[in-house]
N, C-alpha and C positions, 0 to 999 in steps of 0.2 A: 657120379655127376659128369666126370670127364669122358666116360665111356658112352655117354648118351648125347654126344654132340650132334646137332642137326646139320644135315648136309655135309658131313665130313668127307674128306678125300678117301678114295679107295686106297687102302693101306697095302700097297704092293710095289716093290721097287723093280723097275724095268731096266735100270742100268747097273753096272757093277759098282760096288761100294767104292767111294773115292775116285770115281771117274774124273779125270783132270780136264778142266775147261781149257780150251786152246788160248783164249785171251785171259790175262791175269787181272788181278786187282779188282775183282768184284767184291762189293760188300757182302757180308753174310746175310742171307735172307732168301726169300722166295722169288723166283724168276719165271717168266713165260718161256716156253720152249718153242722156238721158231722152226718152221718147216722149210726144207729146201735150201739151207744155208750151211756153209762149212762149219762154223761155230754156231750150233743150234740154240745156244742159251742167249737170251736177250741181254743186251748191255744194261738195260734199264730194269731195276727190280720192281716187283709188285710192292713188297714191304721188306724192311730190313730189321735187324735186331732191336734198334731203338724204337721201333713201332710196336714192340710187344709190351703188354702190361701184365702178363702172367706167363710163367713157365713152370711146368711140373714134370718131374720124372716119375713115370708109373710103369706098370707091367700090364700086358694084355692077358686074355684068357689062357694063352699058351705059355705065359711066363716070360714073354719077350719084352724088352724095354720099349717104352713109348714116351716121347717127349710131347706133352700136350701144351698148347699155348693159346693165348687170346690176343687179338689185334686191338690197338688203340681205337677208341671211338672216333678219332679224327682221321683214321685210315680205313675204317670198316667199310665205307661205301666203295672205296677203291678196291678193297679185297673182294667184295661181293661182285663188282663189275668185272674185274679181271678173271675171277674164277668162273663167272658166267660166260665170258668170252671163250674160256678154255674148256667148257663142258665137252666131254667126250675125248679130250686130249690130255696131255700131260703138262705139269709144271714141275720145276725142280727146286729143291732146297740146296743152296750153295753154302758150303762152310770151308773157309780157307782155300777158296778157288777150286774146290772139288765138289762134285755132285754127291750128296749124301743119300738122297732119295728123289725119285721123280714119279709120284703117283698120278694116276689118271683121275681127272675131276669128274664127279658125277653130276654136279649142278652148282649153281651160284650159292656160295656159302655166306649167307647174310648174317649169321651169328657171330662172325669174326673169329671163329675157332679154327684150329689146325692141329695136326698131329705129324710127328716125324718118326719114321721107323727106318730100319736098315737091315739088310741081309746079314750084316755082321754087327748085331745089336750090342755086343759087349763093348763097343766103342762109344755108344750113346751116353753113358754116364759122364764120361770125360767131356764129350761135346756139350752136354747139358750144362756142366760147370762153367765151361768157357763162354757159352752164350749168355748165361746168367751174369757172369762177371762183366761181359761186354755191355749189357744193358745197364748194370750198376755204374760202370765207368762213364757211360754217356750222361747219366744224371749228375755224377760227381763233377764232370767237366763243366756242365752248365753252371754249377754253383761254386766253382773253384776259387773265385776271388771274393766270395762272401765271407763275412765274419763268422767264426764258428760259434754256434749256439751251444752254451754249456750243457743244457739239459739234453739236447740231442746227442752231443758227442760224449756224454756220460753213459749213454746206453752201450750195452755189449755190441761188438762189431756185427754179430749175426742179426741183431734187431735193426741196426742201421741199414744193413744190406737188404733186409726184408722191406723196409720202408722205401728205399730207393728202387727196388725191383717193382714195387706196386705203383710208383709215380708214373703218370702219363708224360712221356717226354715232351709231347707237343703242348700240353697244358703248362708244363714248367717253362718251356721255351717262350710261350706267349706271355706268361706272367713276368718272366725276367725282362723281356722287352718292355713291358708296361712300366716296370719299376726303375729300370736303368736308363731308358730313353723316353722320358716324359714328353719331349717335343714331338715324338712320333705317335702321340695319342692326344685326342682332343676332348677335354672335359666340358660338358655343356649342360644347360638346364633350360628346357623349353616348357613353359607353363601353358601356352595356348597354341595348339597345333591344328585347330579347326580349319583355318583358311588354307593351310598347306594341304591337309587331307582332302579338302574339297577340290583343289587344283590337281592333286595326284590322281584322284578317282576320275576326274574329267579326262586327264591325259590317258589313263588306262583304257577308258571307253573309246577314246579317239583312235588309239593304236589298234584296238581290236576290230575296228570297222574294216570291211573288205575294201582293199585298195589295190588298183592295178599296178601302181608304181612299185618298183623294186629298189628305188634309190632313197637312201636315208635323207638326202638333201630335200626331197619333196615333202617328207613328213615334217621336217624342221620348219617349213613355211606356214604350218597351220597356226591359227590364232591360239588354240588350246595349248600347243607345245610352247609357243612364245611366252604365254602368260606364266606357265609353270617355270620355264627357264628364268624369266625375269625375276620371279619371286625368290627362287633359290639363290640367284646371284646377288640379289639385294639383301638377302637375309642368310648369310653363309652358315650360320649355325644349323639351318635346316638341311644342309648337305648331309648331316648325320642321319636325318630321317630318310633322305633319299637313298643312303646306303642300305637302308632296311626295306626299301619299297620294291615293287614288282619288277622294276628295271634290273634288279640284281638277282632275280629268281631264274631268269633265262638270259644270261649275260652276253652270249655270242650273237653275232649278226647285227640286226638293226639296233637293238638296245645298247650295244657297246658304242656305236657311233653317236647315239644321243647322249650317253653319259660323257663321252669325250667332249662333245660340243659344249655341254653345260659347264663342265669342270674347267676346260681350257679357255672358255670365255671369261670365267672368273679369275683363273690362274693360268695365264698363257704358258708358263714354264712347266706346267704339270705334265707328267708322262702319260702316254696313252694307255688306257686299261687293256687295249687289245694286245699290246706288246707283252703283257703279263699272262693273260689267259690263253692266248694262241699257242703258247709253249706247252700247255697241259693237254692231257688226253683222258682225264677222268674227273669226276666231280669233287673228290677230296683235294686233289692237287690244285684244281681250279679255285676252290675256296681259299686255300692258303695263298695262291697267287693274288687273288682279290684283296686279301688282308695285307699283303706286302705292298700292293698299290695304294691301298687306303692309308697306310702309314706315311707314304710320301705326300699324300694330299693333306693329311693332318699337320705335317711339318709346315706346309705352305699356309694352312689356316692359322696355325699358331703364330707364324711370323706376321701375318696380316693383322691378327688380333693384337699383338704387341705394338704394332705401328699405330693402330687406332686407339690404343689405350691412352687416357689422359695422363699428362706428365706434370709433376710438381714443379712449380716455378720458384 
């Protein structure tokens, strides 16, 4: 199974084992290799150990050790995009600030799979153990303040480690945020969305029309946009439907200005969504940036909801 990975990296190391990075303190993980720079390893990782949801130590046809792994579903698009950008070039796996391997990429790896090999493969079993423990520790840290479940902690340590190894860090992170910070999530129940859907579809058609203007302010003057904006501002629960609409499918550019206009009209203290997404350079990180922004909007929505709630006399 693991030897049949689609679009896997060319398994050949071009740098000496444990080549030391000039700049220290990089997280363990995969990094782009930059050309024409003194320190050719990017400071920003593609993925790190906590992004792994599977690790396996295996041997190849020649009896050499291979660490096979799988990327979290929440980082798989980023992995595919970054390996696509690096096609024909190398990327590096960094462990303890040293280059373990730097294979050449054949194509975009959409499966989320990867393999780690080295010219001194006898070191790989120890590296595998440390990477596995690092992933386990990342999950343990997320749940460190939680009460210990007797059934779970009654399991043998190896069973517990297996469970933590298989847990998706980002799913666990989101779930913990949901349960520990309820004010950053908005619970709603909409029974009739027909009017909203009608206004949303009209706005979509309006924005798809050919328009010579390149300014968001001109689009904001249209009656269709104003009707949509007014409806959402007067019915803030529908902001949650807006979060799922076409405006969030292609969030940069015009749409980000429209989103800011609508949200900041209703909640003047709301942060700009552009300050979140403009810091990202791939769809996965952008999705998480939008989620972090949405949590801030949900805080404002909850405060507004509590203010409007009827009080006992």
